[in-house]
Phi, psi and omega in degrees: 000147182290139181302142176244165179285152176260350179203170179237118178281177178301313180291333175295319176296322176302315179299315180299319181289316183294308186270342179269337185224305186295310181297311177304318181297318180294318180293321176301317178297316178294327179296324176296323178293318179297322181292336179284112185294349175279344180266134182287149173280147176292155174300141187296314181298318178298321179295316178300313184292319179291324177298318179296316179295318179298319179298320179297316180296318183292315182291331176296314177301315181296321181292319177300314179296315185292313190272327182253321183277325186242346181057045180278136179276077185282335193234080175294164183295334179209196177268112184304323181231078190292319184295303181293330177294315179292323176298313179299321181294313179297317179294321179296314179298312181297319180292319180296315182293316181297320180290321187271337186307310179293332179286325174299315180297317179298320179297320178293318181297321181271010175058044178302131184298317189293338178303329178308327186278350183234026188233080178296135187251342182219178186301317180297314180293323177296324176296317179291325177297321178297317179299311181298318181298317179294314180298317181292315181299318180281311185294315183290329175292319176298315185291307189266311181282332180269287191283308185299312180297319180297319180290331182282342180298309177290340178284316183266337184078011184213128176294321182295315180292322176301318180296320181291314180295321178295316180295324180294313180294324176299315181295316180294331178288353176247021185296344177300337179281354178112154185290330173299321181291332180300316180297319180292320181291329173302314178296321178297316179301319176294323178295317177298321179295323177294324176295319177299314181295323181291319185271337182081011181203176181271344193299316182291318179297323175300312181299316180297315182298313179297314181298320180294314181298316177299314180300315182299311183296315182292324177293317176301316179299315179296315181295324179297320177291318182290324186256004176065047180295127174231108184286154172272093184281000000 
């Protein structure tokens, strides 16, 4: 099992409040604005670039809290349990893609507005999507499966409850994708946490997360071209 914190420092509480409450609340508010068809969608490239910057800022905060405020051992020299970790990772990626592939197609067919933000259309956008995917896959695993979950263990007294609460805040922080997606992302968050527990580290979950995000964006782009996606901007 991945190491957890034995106490919560002052900066640890700041992390819990920011990523457990403030950030999800802000994203939920913005999700309502995106859902309002009277409000324009942001430009895709601008969204990719702002997302990349946001990920850098968030993971920097998480690393400062983990390494200086809490002394969490986030980065072991290797994978403590490589066989079961890799098996869990492959199964998680395969299950996530198999489950989501028909839903990606359905979202494109019904011209869902938010799909516009995750659909790179040319080489430049695909390059930026790769950057965002790597930053999100690495940064979000550090923030939610690493720091947030570890800090919640001494607060709740339970690794299982800490995993659920961390996955819930992770899902709400993605509410811009729609409320149906929040429930799915909650399950994904629990799945990523299971990969962390199986492998004993963040590395495998990071790889799965990056691979899934890259697959999702490239699939959305291909389906958009094939199905003639035109967003309601």
